[in-house]
PDB file of N, CA, C and O in Angstrom:
ATOM      1  N   MET A   1       0.559  76.310 -12.959  1.00  0.00           N
ATOM      2  CA  MET A   1       1.713  75.658 -12.380  1.00  0.00           C
ATOM      3  C   MET A   1       2.570  75.065 -13.492  1.00  0.00           C
ATOM      4  O   MET A   1       2.059  74.442 -14.423  1.00  0.00           O
ATOM      5  N   ARG A   2       3.847  75.263 -13.383  1.00  0.00           N
ATOM      6  CA  ARG A   2       4.770  74.741 -14.395  1.00  0.00           C
ATOM      7  C   ARG A   2       4.986  73.256 -14.211  1.00  0.00           C
ATOM      8  O   ARG A   2       4.993  72.741 -13.093  1.00  0.00           O
ATOM      9  N   ARG A   3       5.163  72.582 -15.328  1.00  0.00           N
ATOM     10  CA  ARG A   3       5.495  71.162 -15.296  1.00  0.00           C
ATOM     11  C   ARG A   3       6.917  70.980 -15.798  1.00  0.00           C
ATOM     12  O   ARG A   3       7.383  71.716 -16.668  1.00  0.00           O
ATOM     13  N   ILE A   4       7.590  70.002 -15.247  1.00  0.00           N
ATOM     14  CA  ILE A   4       8.946  69.683 -15.676  1.00  0.00           C
ATOM     15  C   ILE A   4       8.882  68.823 -16.927  1.00  0.00           C
ATOM     16  O   ILE A   4       8.240  67.772 -16.944  1.00  0.00           O
ATOM     17  N   LEU A   5       9.561  69.285 -17.980  1.00  0.00           N
ATOM     18  CA  LEU A   5       9.642  68.498 -19.212  1.00  0.00           C
ATOM     19  C   LEU A   5      10.804  67.521 -19.171  1.00  0.00           C
ATOM     20  O   LEU A   5      10.674  66.372 -19.592  1.00  0.00           O
ATOM     21  N   SER A   6      11.936  67.981 -18.662  1.00  0.00           N
ATOM     22  CA  SER A   6      13.106  67.104 -18.590  1.00  0.00           C
ATOM     23  C   SER A   6      14.033  67.572 -17.485  1.00  0.00           C
ATOM     24  O   SER A   6      14.062  68.744 -17.109  1.00  0.00           O
ATOM     25  N   CYS A   7      14.789  66.607 -16.980  1.00  0.00           N
ATOM     26  CA  CYS A   7      15.841  66.936 -16.031  1.00  0.00           C
ATOM     27  C   CYS A   7      16.938  65.899 -16.197  1.00  0.00           C
ATOM     28  O   CYS A   7      16.683  64.701 -16.317  1.00  0.00           O
ATOM     29  N   GLN A   8      18.155  66.394 -16.200  1.00  0.00           N
ATOM     30  CA  GLN A   8      19.293  65.504 -16.356  1.00  0.00           C
ATOM     31  C   GLN A   8      20.513  66.124 -15.697  1.00  0.00           C
ATOM     32  O   GLN A   8      20.649  67.345 -15.621  1.00  0.00           O
ATOM     33  N   PHE A   9      21.390  65.260 -15.225  1.00  0.00           N
ATOM     34  CA  PHE A   9      22.607  65.702 -14.572  1.00  0.00           C
ATOM     35  C   PHE A   9      23.668  65.981 -15.627  1.00  0.00           C
ATOM     36  O   PHE A   9      23.929  65.144 -16.492  1.00  0.00           O
ATOM     37  N   ASN A  10      24.276  67.156 -15.553  1.00  0.00           N
ATOM     38  CA  ASN A  10      25.357  67.539 -16.447  1.00  0.00           C
ATOM     39  C   ASN A  10      26.664  67.373 -15.678  1.00  0.00           C
ATOM     40  O   ASN A  10      26.994  68.191 -14.820  1.00  0.00           O
ATOM     41  N   ILE A  11      27.395  66.325 -15.985  1.00  0.00           N
ATOM     42  CA  ILE A  11      28.616  66.010 -15.235  1.00  0.00           C
ATOM     43  C   ILE A  11      29.705  67.073 -15.435  1.00  0.00           C
ATOM     44  O   ILE A  11      30.565  67.242 -14.571  1.00  0.00           O
ATOM     45  N   ASP A  12      29.674  67.783 -16.554  1.00  0.00           N
ATOM     46  CA  ASP A  12      30.684  68.814 -16.816  1.00  0.00           C
ATOM     47  C   ASP A  12      30.536  70.023 -15.904  1.00  0.00           C
ATOM     48  O   ASP A  12      31.530  70.661 -15.558  1.00  0.00           O
ATOM     49  N   THR A  13      29.307  70.346 -15.511  1.00  0.00           N
ATOM     50  CA  THR A  13      29.064  71.516 -14.667  1.00  0.00           C
ATOM     51  C   THR A  13      28.658  71.150 -13.248  1.00  0.00           C
ATOM     52  O   THR A  13      28.550  72.027 -12.391  1.00  0.00           O
ATOM     53  N   ALA A  14      28.431  69.861 -12.987  1.00  0.00           N
ATOM     54  CA  ALA A  14      27.940  69.353 -11.703  1.00  0.00           C
ATOM     55  C   ALA A  14      26.576  69.943 -11.362  1.00  0.00           C
ATOM     56  O   ALA A  14      26.246  70.150 -10.194  1.00  0.00           O
ATOM     57  N   CYS A  15      25.787  70.211 -12.408  1.00  0.00           N
ATOM     58  CA  CYS A  15      24.460  70.787 -12.225  1.00  0.00           C
ATOM     59  C   CYS A  15      23.378  69.832 -12.719  1.00  0.00           C
ATOM     60  O   CYS A  15      23.573  69.074 -13.669  1.00  0.00           O
ATOM     61  N   MET A  16      22.238  69.894 -12.046  1.00  0.00           N
ATOM     62  CA  MET A  16      21.052  69.220 -12.525  1.00  0.00           C
ATOM     63  C   MET A  16      20.314  70.252 -13.368  1.00  0.00           C
ATOM     64  O   MET A  16      19.842  71.261 -12.844  1.00  0.00           O
ATOM     65  N   ASP A  17      20.212  70.004 -14.666  1.00  0.00           N
ATOM     66  CA  ASP A  17      19.544  70.924 -15.580  1.00  0.00           C
ATOM     67  C   ASP A  17      18.082  70.526 -15.713  1.00  0.00           C
ATOM     68  O   ASP A  17      17.768  69.392 -16.076  1.00  0.00           O
ATOM     69  N   VAL A  18      17.192  71.465 -15.419  1.00  0.00           N
ATOM     70  CA  VAL A  18      15.760  71.208 -15.409  1.00  0.00           C
ATOM     71  C   VAL A  18      15.104  72.130 -16.431  1.00  0.00           C
ATOM     72  O   VAL A  18      15.340  73.338 -16.426  1.00  0.00           O
ATOM     73  N   GLU A  19      14.281  71.557 -17.310  1.00  0.00           N
ATOM     74  CA  GLU A  19      13.556  72.348 -18.298  1.00  0.00           C
ATOM     75  C   GLU A  19      12.064  72.233 -18.017  1.00  0.00           C
ATOM     76  O   GLU A  19      11.527  71.134 -17.880  1.00  0.00           O
ATOM     77  N   TYR A  20      11.396  73.400 -17.933  1.00  0.00           N
ATOM     78  CA  TYR A  20       9.963  73.452 -17.670  1.00  0.00           C
ATOM     79  C   TYR A  20       9.191  73.642 -18.968  1.00  0.00           C
ATOM     80  O   TYR A  20       9.763  74.027 -19.988  1.00  0.00           O
ATOM     81  N   ASP A  21       7.887  73.371 -18.927  1.00  0.00           N
ATOM     82  CA  ASP A  21       7.058  73.433 -20.125  1.00  0.00           C
ATOM     83  C   ASP A  21       6.906  74.847 -20.694  1.00  0.00           C
ATOM     84  O   ASP A  21       6.526  75.000 -21.855  1.00  0.00           O
ATOM     85  N   ASP A  22       7.196  75.878 -19.900  1.00  0.00           N
ATOM     86  CA  ASP A  22       7.100  77.252 -20.399  1.00  0.00           C
ATOM     87  C   ASP A  22       8.440  77.766 -20.956  1.00  0.00           C
ATOM     88  O   ASP A  22       8.572  78.946 -21.283  1.00  0.00           O
ATOM     89  N   GLY A  23       9.424  76.868 -21.058  1.00  0.00           N
ATOM     90  CA  GLY A  23      10.720  77.236 -21.615  1.00  0.00           C
ATOM     91  C   GLY A  23      11.754  77.649 -20.582  1.00  0.00           C
ATOM     92  O   GLY A  23      12.924  77.828 -20.920  1.00  0.00           O
ATOM     93  N   PHE A  24      11.348  77.803 -19.339  1.00  0.00           N
ATOM     94  CA  PHE A  24      12.266  78.183 -18.269  1.00  0.00           C
ATOM     95  C   PHE A  24      13.241  77.042 -18.017  1.00  0.00           C
ATOM     96  O   PHE A  24      12.841  75.880 -17.942  1.00  0.00           O
ATOM     97  N   VAL A  25      14.514  77.375 -17.887  1.00  0.00           N
ATOM     98  CA  VAL A  25      15.541  76.377 -17.602  1.00  0.00           C
ATOM     99  C   VAL A  25      16.211  76.741 -16.278  1.00  0.00           C
ATOM    100  O   VAL A  25      16.588  77.890 -16.048  1.00  0.00           O
ATOM    101  N   LEU A  26      16.349  75.743 -15.421  1.00  0.00           N
ATOM    102  CA  LEU A  26      16.933  75.921 -14.101  1.00  0.00           C
ATOM    103  C   LEU A  26      18.115  74.981 -13.973  1.00  0.00           C
ATOM    104  O   LEU A  26      18.039  73.821 -14.378  1.00  0.00           O
ATOM    105  N   SER A  27      19.207  75.479 -13.410  1.00  0.00           N
ATOM    106  CA  SER A  27      20.360  74.627 -13.115  1.00  0.00           C
ATOM    107  C   SER A  27      20.567  74.619 -11.611  1.00  0.00           C
ATOM    108  O   SER A  27      20.718  75.670 -10.987  1.00  0.00           O
ATOM    109  N   ILE A  28      20.572  73.417 -11.030  1.00  0.00           N
ATOM    110  CA  ILE A  28      20.783  73.256  -9.601  1.00  0.00           C
ATOM    111  C   ILE A  28      22.211  72.760  -9.406  1.00  0.00           C
ATOM    112  O   ILE A  28      22.561  71.675  -9.872  1.00  0.00           O
ATOM    113  N   TYR A  29      23.027  73.540  -8.729  1.00  0.00           N
ATOM    114  CA  TYR A  29      24.418  73.179  -8.484  1.00  0.00           C
ATOM    115  C   TYR A  29      24.448  72.158  -7.350  1.00  0.00           C
ATOM    116  O   TYR A  29      24.305  72.523  -6.183  1.00  0.00           O
ATOM    117  N   THR A  30      24.631  70.901  -7.682  1.00  0.00           N
ATOM    118  CA  THR A  30      24.475  69.811  -6.727  1.00  0.00           C
ATOM    119  C   THR A  30      25.484  69.832  -5.571  1.00  0.00           C
ATOM    120  O   THR A  30      25.103  69.469  -4.459  1.00  0.00           O
ATOM    121  N   PRO A  31      26.742  70.234  -5.764  1.00  0.00           N
ATOM    122  CA  PRO A  31      27.637  70.301  -4.603  1.00  0.00           C
ATOM    123  C   PRO A  31      27.156  71.286  -3.532  1.00  0.00           C
ATOM    124  O   PRO A  31      27.363  71.056  -2.341  1.00  0.00           O
ATOM    125  N   ALA A  32      26.522  72.367  -3.948  1.00  0.00           N
ATOM    126  CA  ALA A  32      26.010  73.339  -2.981  1.00  0.00           C
ATOM    127  C   ALA A  32      24.859  72.740  -2.173  1.00  0.00           C
ATOM    128  O   ALA A  32      24.741  72.986  -0.972  1.00  0.00           O
ATOM    129  N   VAL A  33      24.018  71.958  -2.835  1.00  0.00           N
ATOM    130  CA  VAL A  33      22.919  71.297  -2.131  1.00  0.00           C
ATOM    131  C   VAL A  33      23.484  70.321  -1.104  1.00  0.00           C
ATOM    132  O   VAL A  33      23.042  70.295   0.045  1.00  0.00           O
ATOM    133  N   GLU A  34      24.460  69.522  -1.521  1.00  0.00           N
ATOM    134  CA  GLU A  34      25.069  68.564  -0.594  1.00  0.00           C
ATOM    135  C   GLU A  34      25.710  69.278   0.593  1.00  0.00           C
ATOM    136  O   GLU A  34      25.560  68.834   1.731  1.00  0.00           O
ATOM    137  N   ASP A  35      26.410  70.361   0.346  1.00  0.00           N
ATOM    138  CA  ASP A  35      27.054  71.099   1.430  1.00  0.00           C
ATOM    139  C   ASP A  35      26.026  71.662   2.415  1.00  0.00           C
ATOM    140  O   ASP A  35      26.282  71.746   3.616  1.00  0.00           O
ATOM    141  N   ALA A  36      24.866  72.045   1.890  1.00  0.00           N
ATOM    142  CA  ALA A  36      23.852  72.666   2.735  1.00  0.00           C
ATOM    143  C   ALA A  36      23.041  71.673   3.564  1.00  0.00           C
ATOM    144  O   ALA A  36      22.677  71.971   4.701  1.00  0.00           O
ATOM    145  N   VAL A  37      22.754  70.498   3.005  1.00  0.00           N
ATOM    146  CA  VAL A  37      21.820  69.605   3.702  1.00  0.00           C
ATOM    147  C   VAL A  37      22.385  68.254   4.122  1.00  0.00           C
ATOM    148  O   VAL A  37      21.845  67.627   5.034  1.00  0.00           O
ATOM    149  N   ALA A  38      23.448  67.792   3.489  1.00  0.00           N
ATOM    150  CA  ALA A  38      23.991  66.470   3.802  1.00  0.00           C
ATOM    151  C   ALA A  38      25.147  66.615   4.789  1.00  0.00           C
ATOM    152  O   ALA A  38      26.149  67.269   4.497  1.00  0.00           O
ATOM    153  N   HIS A  39      24.995  65.999   5.954  1.00  0.00           N
ATOM    154  CA  HIS A  39      25.998  66.154   7.006  1.00  0.00           C
ATOM    155  C   HIS A  39      26.847  64.905   7.227  1.00  0.00           C
ATOM    156  O   HIS A  39      27.838  64.940   7.957  1.00  0.00           O
ATOM    157  N   THR A  40      26.457  63.812   6.597  1.00  0.00           N
ATOM    158  CA  THR A  40      27.237  62.574   6.721  1.00  0.00           C
ATOM    159  C   THR A  40      27.502  62.010   5.327  1.00  0.00           C
ATOM    160  O   THR A  40      26.859  62.399   4.353  1.00  0.00           O
ATOM    161  N   MET A  41      28.444  61.101   5.252  1.00  0.00           N
ATOM    162  CA  MET A  41      28.749  60.463   3.972  1.00  0.00           C
ATOM    163  C   MET A  41      27.544  59.658   3.470  1.00  0.00           C
ATOM    164  O   MET A  41      27.300  59.595   2.265  1.00  0.00           O
ATOM    165  N   GLN A  42      26.801  59.051   4.379  1.00  0.00           N
ATOM    166  CA  GLN A  42      25.623  58.282   3.981  1.00  0.00           C
ATOM    167  C   GLN A  42      24.573  59.197   3.352  1.00  0.00           C
ATOM    168  O   GLN A  42      23.937  58.812   2.371  1.00  0.00           O
ATOM    169  N   GLN A  43      24.381  60.388   3.890  1.00  0.00           N
ATOM    170  CA  GLN A  43      23.420  61.328   3.320  1.00  0.00           C
ATOM    171  C   GLN A  43      23.882  61.810   1.950  1.00  0.00           C
ATOM    172  O   GLN A  43      23.069  61.946   1.036  1.00  0.00           O
ATOM    173  N   ARG A  44      25.170  62.068   1.800  1.00  0.00           N
ATOM    174  CA  ARG A  44      25.708  62.476   0.496  1.00  0.00           C
ATOM    175  C   ARG A  44      25.527  61.357  -0.529  1.00  0.00           C
ATOM    176  O   ARG A  44      25.191  61.608  -1.686  1.00  0.00           O
ATOM    177  N   SER A  45      25.750  60.138  -0.094  1.00  0.00           N
ATOM    178  CA  SER A  45      25.572  58.997  -0.996  1.00  0.00           C
ATOM    179  C   SER A  45      24.126  58.863  -1.438  1.00  0.00           C
ATOM    180  O   SER A  45      23.860  58.525  -2.592  1.00  0.00           O
ATOM    181  N   GLU A  46      23.189  59.122  -0.537  1.00  0.00           N
ATOM    182  CA  GLU A  46      21.770  59.057  -0.887  1.00  0.00           C
ATOM    183  C   GLU A  46      21.429  60.109  -1.938  1.00  0.00           C
ATOM    184  O   GLU A  46      20.708  59.821  -2.893  1.00  0.00           O
ATOM    185  N   LEU A  47      21.939  61.316  -1.768  1.00  0.00           N
ATOM    186  CA  LEU A  47      21.694  62.358  -2.773  1.00  0.00           C
ATOM    187  C   LEU A  47      22.334  61.989  -4.112  1.00  0.00           C
ATOM    188  O   LEU A  47      21.733  62.192  -5.167  1.00  0.00           O
ATOM    189  N   ASP A  48      23.542  61.453  -4.068  1.00  0.00           N
ATOM    190  CA  ASP A  48      24.204  61.030  -5.309  1.00  0.00           C
ATOM    191  C   ASP A  48      23.408  59.941  -6.012  1.00  0.00           C
ATOM    192  O   ASP A  48      23.280  59.952  -7.237  1.00  0.00           O
ATOM    193  N   TRP A  49      22.873  59.001  -5.240  1.00  0.00           N
ATOM    194  CA  TRP A  49      22.066  57.944  -5.839  1.00  0.00           C
ATOM    195  C   TRP A  49      20.861  58.537  -6.560  1.00  0.00           C
ATOM    196  O   TRP A  49      20.540  58.129  -7.676  1.00  0.00           O
ATOM    197  N   LEU A  50      20.194  59.498  -5.926  1.00  0.00           N
ATOM    198  CA  LEU A  50      19.038  60.143  -6.559  1.00  0.00           C
ATOM    199  C   LEU A  50      19.435  60.878  -7.837  1.00  0.00           C
ATOM    200  O   LEU A  50      18.726  60.814  -8.841  1.00  0.00           O
ATOM    201  N   ILE A  51      20.555  61.566  -7.797  1.00  0.00           N
ATOM    202  CA  ILE A  51      21.008  62.317  -8.973  1.00  0.00           C
ATOM    203  C   ILE A  51      21.147  61.414 -10.188  1.00  0.00           C
ATOM    204  O   ILE A  51      20.706  61.761 -11.283  1.00  0.00           O
ATOM    205  N   TYR A  52      21.755  60.267  -9.991  1.00  0.00           N
ATOM    206  CA  TYR A  52      22.030  59.377 -11.123  1.00  0.00           C
ATOM    207  C   TYR A  52      20.891  58.423 -11.453  1.00  0.00           C
ATOM    208  O   TYR A  52      20.759  58.015 -12.607  1.00  0.00           O
ATOM    209  N   ASN A  53      20.065  58.055 -10.483  1.00  0.00           N
ATOM    210  CA  ASN A  53      19.053  57.034 -10.707  1.00  0.00           C
ATOM    211  C   ASN A  53      17.620  57.549 -10.764  1.00  0.00           C
ATOM    212  O   ASN A  53      16.762  56.917 -11.381  1.00  0.00           O
ATOM    213  N   ASP A  54      17.351  58.674 -10.136  1.00  0.00           N
ATOM    214  CA  ASP A  54      16.002  59.233 -10.149  1.00  0.00           C
ATOM    215  C   ASP A  54      16.090  60.762 -10.116  1.00  0.00           C
ATOM    216  O   ASP A  54      15.736  61.389  -9.117  1.00  0.00           O
ATOM    217  N   PRO A  55      16.566  61.356 -11.218  1.00  0.00           N
ATOM    218  CA  PRO A  55      16.777  62.807 -11.218  1.00  0.00           C
ATOM    219  C   PRO A  55      15.508  63.620 -10.952  1.00  0.00           C
ATOM    220  O   PRO A  55      15.580  64.680 -10.331  1.00  0.00           O
ATOM    221  N   LEU A  56      14.358  63.145 -11.408  1.00  0.00           N
ATOM    222  CA  LEU A  56      13.116  63.871 -11.155  1.00  0.00           C
ATOM    223  C   LEU A  56      12.815  63.922  -9.656  1.00  0.00           C
ATOM    224  O   LEU A  56      12.411  64.965  -9.141  1.00  0.00           O
ATOM    225  N   ALA A  57      13.005  62.820  -8.966  1.00  0.00           N
ATOM    226  CA  ALA A  57      12.789  62.806  -7.513  1.00  0.00           C
ATOM    227  C   ALA A  57      13.757  63.750  -6.817  1.00  0.00           C
ATOM    228  O   ALA A  57      13.383  64.417  -5.853  1.00  0.00           O
ATOM    229  N   TYR A  58      14.995  63.815  -7.290  1.00  0.00           N
ATOM    230  CA  TYR A  58      15.986  64.731  -6.717  1.00  0.00           C
ATOM    231  C   TYR A  58      15.519  66.178  -6.874  1.00  0.00           C
ATOM    232  O   TYR A  58      15.535  66.952  -5.916  1.00  0.00           O
ATOM    233  N   VAL A  59      15.110  66.531  -8.076  1.00  0.00           N
ATOM    234  CA  VAL A  59      14.667  67.907  -8.336  1.00  0.00           C
ATOM    235  C   VAL A  59      13.452  68.243  -7.478  1.00  0.00           C
ATOM    236  O   VAL A  59      13.403  69.312  -6.869  1.00  0.00           O
ATOM    237  N   GLU A  60      12.484  67.355  -7.423  1.00  0.00           N
ATOM    238  CA  GLU A  60      11.287  67.615  -6.625  1.00  0.00           C
ATOM    239  C   GLU A  60      11.627  67.748  -5.142  1.00  0.00           C
ATOM    240  O   GLU A  60      11.042  68.575  -4.444  1.00  0.00           O
ATOM    241  N   LEU A  61      12.564  66.944  -4.663  1.00  0.00           N
ATOM    242  CA  LEU A  61      12.988  67.003  -3.269  1.00  0.00           C
ATOM    243  C   LEU A  61      13.658  68.342  -2.962  1.00  0.00           C
ATOM    244  O   LEU A  61      13.344  68.975  -1.954  1.00  0.00           O
ATOM    245  N   VAL A  62      14.563  68.767  -3.811  1.00  0.00           N
ATOM    246  CA  VAL A  62      15.278  70.026  -3.600  1.00  0.00           C
ATOM    247  C   VAL A  62      14.315  71.213  -3.701  1.00  0.00           C
ATOM    248  O   VAL A  62      14.370  72.133  -2.885  1.00  0.00           O
ATOM    249  N   MET A  63      13.447  71.188  -4.691  1.00  0.00           N
ATOM    250  CA  MET A  63      12.530  72.309  -4.894  1.00  0.00           C
ATOM    251  C   MET A  63      11.475  72.400  -3.790  1.00  0.00           C
ATOM    252  O   MET A  63      10.968  73.487  -3.511  1.00  0.00           O
ATOM    253  N   SER A  64      11.142  71.280  -3.163  1.00  0.00           N
ATOM    254  CA  SER A  64      10.149  71.305  -2.083  1.00  0.00           C
ATOM    255  C   SER A  64      10.735  71.848  -0.780  1.00  0.00           C
ATOM    256  O   SER A  64       9.996  72.274   0.109  1.00  0.00           O
ATOM    257  N   GLY A  65      12.067  71.830  -0.671  1.00  0.00           N
ATOM    258  CA  GLY A  65      12.712  72.308   0.544  1.00  0.00           C
ATOM    259  C   GLY A  65      12.705  71.296   1.674  1.00  0.00           C
ATOM    260  O   GLY A  65      12.970  71.645   2.824  1.00  0.00           O
ATOM    261  N   LYS A  66      12.404  70.040   1.355  1.00  0.00           N
ATOM    262  CA  LYS A  66      12.317  69.008   2.389  1.00  0.00           C
ATOM    263  C   LYS A  66      13.477  68.017   2.331  1.00  0.00           C
ATOM    264  O   LYS A  66      13.343  66.874   2.767  1.00  0.00           O
ATOM    265  N   SER A  67      14.594  68.449   1.803  1.00  0.00           N
ATOM    266  CA  SER A  67      15.752  67.571   1.654  1.00  0.00           C
ATOM    267  C   SER A  67      16.264  67.055   2.993  1.00  0.00           C
ATOM    268  O   SER A  67      16.570  65.871   3.127  1.00  0.00           O
ATOM    269  N   GLU A  68      16.359  67.930   3.974  1.00  0.00           N
ATOM    270  CA  GLU A  68      16.888  67.514   5.279  1.00  0.00           C
ATOM    271  C   GLU A  68      15.963  66.506   5.954  1.00  0.00           C
ATOM    272  O   GLU A  68      16.434  65.538   6.551  1.00  0.00           O
ATOM    273  N   GLU A  69      14.661  66.723   5.867  1.00  0.00           N
ATOM    274  CA  GLU A  69      13.702  65.778   6.448  1.00  0.00           C
ATOM    275  C   GLU A  69      13.833  64.411   5.784  1.00  0.00           C
ATOM    276  O   GLU A  69      13.835  63.379   6.456  1.00  0.00           O
ATOM    277  N   TYR A  70      13.940  64.417   4.474  1.00  0.00           N
ATOM    278  CA  TYR A  70      14.086  63.171   3.718  1.00  0.00           C
ATOM    279  C   TYR A  70      15.352  62.433   4.130  1.00  0.00           C
ATOM    280  O   TYR A  70      15.321  61.230   4.388  1.00  0.00           O
ATOM    281  N   LEU A  71      16.452  63.147   4.190  1.00  0.00           N
ATOM    282  CA  LEU A  71      17.731  62.515   4.535  1.00  0.00           C
ATOM    283  C   LEU A  71      17.728  61.958   5.954  1.00  0.00           C
ATOM    284  O   LEU A  71      18.299  60.895   6.201  1.00  0.00           O
ATOM    285  N   LYS A  72      17.103  62.651   6.876  1.00  0.00           N
ATOM    286  CA  LYS A  72      17.008  62.145   8.239  1.00  0.00           C
ATOM    287  C   LYS A  72      16.204  60.853   8.277  1.00  0.00           C
ATOM    288  O   LYS A  72      16.545  59.925   9.010  1.00  0.00           O
ATOM    289  N   ALA A  73      15.133  60.795   7.482  1.00  0.00           N
ATOM    290  CA  ALA A  73      14.268  59.608   7.480  1.00  0.00           C
ATOM    291  C   ALA A  73      14.933  58.394   6.840  1.00  0.00           C
ATOM    292  O   ALA A  73      14.765  57.277   7.327  1.00  0.00           O
ATOM    293  N   VAL A  74      15.678  58.589   5.769  1.00  0.00           N
ATOM    294  CA  VAL A  74      16.253  57.441   5.054  1.00  0.00           C
ATOM    295  C   VAL A  74      17.602  56.999   5.593  1.00  0.00           C
ATOM    296  O   VAL A  74      18.083  55.927   5.224  1.00  0.00           O
ATOM    297  N   THR A  75      18.226  57.790   6.451  1.00  0.00           N
ATOM    298  CA  THR A  75      19.556  57.416   6.940  1.00  0.00           C
ATOM    299  C   THR A  75      19.563  57.135   8.441  1.00  0.00           C
ATOM    300  O   THR A  75      20.603  57.272   9.084  1.00  0.00           O
ATOM    301  N   ARG A  76      18.450  56.755   8.996  1.00  0.00           N
ATOM    302  CA  ARG A  76      18.389  56.405  10.421  1.00  0.00           C
ATOM    303  C   ARG A  76      19.021  55.080  10.670  1.00  0.00           C
ATOM    304  O   ARG A  76      19.063  54.621  11.811  1.00  0.00           O
TER     305      ARG A  76
END
């Protein structure tokens, strides 16, 4: 199983850049994620908060495919 070495938001590309221990680099286009799973301004704000304050949690959330469940739980 690959481990994440680093992840950081690149404001120039609006991507979360993720580097794995095997050298694989992944870029997650954050506006596309928001368009797909965030249906309210509060949900978009929650994703934005994660991007800037806890990028690892954001990446793990997106990669697990449980973004919608998470957003429903935190924005009730």
